[in-house]
N, C-alpha and C positions, 0 to 999 in steps of 0.2 A: 463647431468644435464643442462637443458635449463633454462636460466634466462632471463626474458623479461624486457624491459625498458619501462617507461611511454611514450606514444605517444602524440603529440600535437593534440588537438581536431580538428584542421583544416587539419589533415594529408590527408584526402580524397579529399580536394579541389584541384583545378588546381594549380600546382606549378607556381608561378609568373615568375620564371626563364625560365620555359618551354614556357610560353606565350611570354616573351621578346625575347628569342632566336629564336623562330619560326618566329615571326613578323619581326624582324630585318634581319634574314637570308633570308626570302623570298623577302624582299625589296632590299637586297644587290645585286650587280652585280659583278661576277657571283653569282647566288643564292646558298646558302649553309646552312646546318643545322648541329649542333653538334651531333656526333655519340651517345652520352650518352642518347639521347632521344629515341633511338630504344627500350629501355628496359622497356616498360610497361609489364604487365603480359604476354600478348600474344607474345610480342617480345622476352621476356626471354625464353619462351617455344620454340619458333622457333629457337633461337640460340642454345639451347640444341640439337635440331634435326640436326642443321648444324654440330655440333661437331662430330656427328656419321657418317657423309657422307663419302663415299670412297674418294672423291676429297679433302676433308678437312684434310690435313696431320697434321696441327699444334697440335691438341689435342692429337691424338694417339702418335705422336712423343714425345711431351713433357711429357705425362704420363709415357711412357716407360723410358724416360730419368730420370724422377723424381724417379721412382721405383728403377732404377738401382743405383742411386746416394744417396739415402736417408741415408744410414748408414754413408757415408762420410759427408753429410750435418749435420747430428746429431752430429758427432764428432766435427765439426767446430763451430757449434752454441751453443752446450752445452744444458743441461737440465734446466727446470724451467722458460723458457721464455713464455711470452704471445704472441701467434701468432695472428697477425692482418692481415686478408686477405682483400685486397682492391678489390671491384668488385667480391664478392664471388660467385654470381650466384648459381649454384647447388652444388658447392664445391666438384665436383667429384674427383679432384686430391688431395684434402686436406688430406684424410685419410692416404695416403702414408707418408706425412710429419708429421702428428700428431703421427703416430705410431713410427716414428723414433726418435723424439726429446723429448718425454715426457714433453709436455708443461704444464704450470701452469694454463693457460686459453686460450680460443679461442674466438676471436671477429671477426665475419664475417661482413663486411661493404658492403652495396649495396644500390643502389637508388630505386630498385624495392622491396618494403616492403613486400607484401604478399608472393612473391616468396622466398624472403630471410628467412622469418620466417618458411615457410614449409621446406625448405632445411636444416635449422638450427635444426629443430626438428628431422629430419632424422639422422643428424650427431650426435646430442646429445644422441640419443638412441644407437648409435654404440659405443660411448665413455661415458658410464654412470657416470664415476667419474670426468669428465672434465667439468668445468664451461664454458658454451657456452652463449655468450652475443651478440645476433644479434643487429646491429646498422644500422638503416636506415638513410643514409646520402649521400650527394654528397662529395666524398673525393677529388675532384679536388682542393679544398681549405683545409687549415688545419682544422682538426676536433677535438672535445673534446672526448677523449676515456672514457669508463666507469671508475668510481672511483675505482672499484675493481682491475683494472690492472694498476693504475696510478704509483705505486711504483715498478712494476715488470720490469725486462729487457725485451725488445720487439724484435720480429722478424716480420718485414713486409713481406707479401707474395703477390706477384703480378704476377700470372702466365698468360698464354694464349696469350702472346705478345700483350696485350691490350695497352701497351705503344706506339705501332705502330699506334694507332688510332689518336694520337696527332701529330701536326706539331712539329718539333724539339724544337721550342720556347715553345710551350704548354707542351711538354714532360719535359723540364727542369723545368718549373713552377710546374708541377705535382710532380716531384721528390723532389723539395724543400718543397712542401706542405707535402709530406710524411715524410720528414726529420723533419719538425716542429711538425707533429702529433705524431711521435714515440719518439722523444727526444734523449737525450744524451745516448750513449752506445748502440743504436739500431743497428740492422742488417736488410738487405733487400735481399730477394730472389726473383729474377725477371726473367721472360721469355722474350726472344727477338727472333724474326724470322729472318732468314738469307736471303740475296739475292740469287735467284736461277733461274732455267729455267723459262722463261716467261709463257710458256704454263701451267706449273705446278701451277704457281702463279695465273693466271687468272681463271683456272678451279676451284681452291679452293674457289673463290668468285662468280662463275657463274655455279653452279652445274647442272647436267642433269635433276634432279628431280624438279628443280625450288624452292627449299626451301629457298635459299638465296634471290631469287627474292621476295618471299612472305614476308620474313623478312624485306627487304627494303621497299616494298609497305605498310607494316603494319604501318610505320610511318605516312603515309597519312591518314590511317584509324584512328589512334590515334588523329591526328590533328582535323579531322572532329568530333570525339567524344568529345574531351575535350575543343576544342576552337570554337565549333559551326561552323566548316568548311563545305564548300560545294565543296570540291575538287573532281572532277570526277576521282576516283582511276583507273577506267578502261582505262583512257586516258593516263596513264603513263606506261613506261616499264623500267625494271631493266637493267642497263648497268654496266659492270665491265671492266676497262681498266688498262693497265700498263703504268705508267708515269716514263719513265726511268731517266729523268733528276732529278726528286725528289725521285727516288728509292722507289716508292710506288704503290700499287694497289688502284685505286679510284673506289668508287661505286657512281653511279648517278641514278636519276630518270628522264627519258627523256619523255617530252611531245610528244605524237604521233600525235597530232593535235593541232590546236589553242584552247586554253582553257581560260575561265574566271571564277574566283571563289572568294569566300569570306572566310576569316579567322578572327574570333573575330571582325567582322564588317568592316574589311579592305578589299578592292577589289584588286585582283591581276589578271594580264593577262600574259599568256605565249604563245609564238609562237611554232609551231611544230618544234621539234629538240632542243629546249631549255631545259636545265637540271637543276635539283637541286642536288648539290654535297652533298651527305649525309655521306660519310665515306672515310677516308684514312686508309691504312694499310702499314706503312713504314717498310722497311726491312733494317737491320743493319749488316754491316760487324763487325768483331771482334774489330777493332780499334775504329770504330764509336760508338759501344756500350759502350766501356770503357770511351770514351770522353764524351758521353751523361751523364753517371752516375756521373762523376767528376763534370761536369757543374751543376748538380742537388744537389750537396752536399754529394755525396757518393764516397767512395774509394773502387774500385773493389778488392776483396780478392781471389776469386776463380771462375773458369768457367768450365762448363760441356757442351759438345756437343754430338750429336748422331754420329754414324759412318760415315754418309754421310754429316755431317756438315750442316744439314738443319735448325737446331734449336739450341738455346743456353739458358742455365740457368746460371745466374751470382749471386754470393753472394757478398755483399758489406757491408762495415762498415760506420756508420755515420761519416762524415768527421768533 
């Protein structure tokens, strides 16, 4: 049962936050852009391809972990909660959870509106008696949930280790925003990737087929399309590196030659070898993960990991 919400008449216009973040990020030294702007429609499609790659272990590991743990998760969370999924994307893991906990409603939240509504329609057809209320929003700040779920107990769902895309400071702010959005008595089920062999980590973000490279470079295509950019996309190359001090994989777009271009009327110049830092993927040990949750206003209640301790899912209560 898919229920749609009214959209702002300006929904198709360029997001002013996108313009602000891109212009300020390109002017900054070192140059950097927030990872959330990867996810236009094409970016969302490319990410779904990434999740099926042999090198990209997080999705299949977490999916298997979720499937194996769902009955226990259901027992701990109870029935009748509204499931709020942050950054829902294609919601491929969600059916495991919805089947286990008998929710009262499902609210997928994502910044990519068209992709969100299509995936929501597919899920609604699979669960015909479940109210599905897709919400196009940037959930990095507190959001107003649909009135239909306002008085229901809530379970936040944030799979995929997306929390790793934020710096620790940003991650704490995000967890606090989720705490504010979900309210008293809420619970949060979140995925976090573990530190592991460097070769395994880097291959997951620099696959042999070049899908992750296309995903990274698509950001430049989006900038050109939405902000009247003249970036020579062919002059940039995808780079993935492990930053051991920060415990993260970094993705960069490296200029392969000197370039000069315009974005929204502003001129930028980059020298060969200079990069735009486009994404972080932080990896957390068990203690680090629990500390992060507590700093964000959540008290860890239970943890599940795979046999090789490559990935963890944690259930936490609103503190």
